[in-house]
C-alpha positions in Angstrom: -13.5 0.4 2.6 -14.4 3.7 1.2 -17.9 5.1 1.0 -17.6 4.9 -2.7 -16.8 1.2 -2.7 -19.6 0.5 -0.2 -22.0 2.4 -2.5 -20.8 0.4 -5.6 -21.3 -2.9 -3.7 -24.8 -1.9 -2.8 -25.7 -0.4 -6.3 -24.0 -3.1 -8.4 -23.3 -6.1 -6.2 -22.9 -8.5 -9.1 -20.3 -6.5 -10.9 -18.4 -5.6 -7.7 -18.5 -9.2 -6.5 -16.8 -10.3 -9.6 -14.2 -7.6 -9.2 -13.4 -8.5 -5.6 -13.2 -12.2 -6.5 -10.8 -11.4 -9.3 -8.6 -9.4 -6.9 -8.6 -12.2 -4.4 -7.8 -14.9 -7.0 -4.9 -12.8 -8.5 -2.6 -13.0 -5.6 -3.3 -16.5 -4.3 0.3 -17.7 -5.2 1.8 -14.8 -3.3 2.4 -14.6 0.5 0.4 -11.9 2.3 3.4 -9.6 2.8 4.3 -9.6 -0.9 0.7 -8.9 -1.9 0.6 -6.1 0.6 3.8 -4.5 -0.8 2.7 -4.8 -4.4 -0.6 -3.2 -3.5 1.2 -0.4 -1.7 3.4 0.3 -4.6 0.3 0.5 -6.9 -1.1 3.2 -4.6 2.1 5.2 -4.8 2.1 4.9 -8.6 -1.5 6.2 -8.8 -0.8 8.7 -6.0 -3.9 7.9 -4.0 -3.1 9.2 -0.5 -6.0 7.6 1.2 -5.3 4.2 -0.5 -1.6 4.5 0.4 -2.4 5.1 4.1 -4.8 2.2 4.0 -2.4 -0.2 2.3 0.5 0.9 4.5 -1.5 -0.1 7.5 -2.3 -3.4 5.9 1.3 -4.1 5.0 2.4 -3.4 8.5 -0.4 -5.7 9.9 0.7 -8.4 7.5 4.2 -8.3 9.0 6.1 -6.0 6.7 8.7 -4.0 8.5 9.3 -0.3 7.8 12.6 -1.3 6.2 10.8 -3.6 3.8 8.3 -0.9 2.9 11.2 1.5 2.2 13.0 -1.1 0.2 9.9 -1.8 -1.9 9.6 1.9 -2.6 13.2 2.1 -3.6 13.1 -1.1 -5.7 10.2 0.4 -7.6 12.2 3.5 -8.4 12.4 2.8 -12.2 8.6 2.7 -12.4 7.7 5.3 -9.8 10.4 7.9 -10.1 11.8 10.0 -7.3 8.8 12.4 -7.1 6.3 9.6 -6.3 8.7 8.1 -3.8 9.1 11.4 -2.0 5.3 11.9 -2.1 4.9 8.5 -0.3 7.6 9.3 2.2 6.0 12.7 2.9 2.8 10.8 3.8 4.7 8.4 6.0 6.3 11.3 7.8 3.0 13.1 8.2 1.5 10.0 9.8 4.1 10.2 12.6 4.8 6.5 12.8 7.6 6.0 15.3 8.7 2.7 13.6 9.7 4.8 10.6 12.0 7.1 12.5 15.6 6.9 11.3 16.8 5.7 14.7 14.2 3.0 14.8 15.5 1.8 11.4 19.1 1.6 12.8 20.3 4.9 11.2 22.6 7.1 13.2 
């Protein structure tokens, strides 16, 4: 978690506890991969680079493949627009993740 969230947990534990309980309860009918992809898309929409990197790692740990991440970004095109999708892909490229290389995705 970020320093800011840790601060808020210490300064206002009752409010933040309710917030985190709310988030946990919201996605209980979704599988972990779907929750991770939705969270990732929200970070792209808000263009929070740190959050995007954090949730990209979480999505990959939950079993999302790079192809699924890219498909989720492209499926969200009507809401995100091309500029935000390019922004997210720029971050992925800057992270240097070999599993996102075109050859690793089966591209020629």
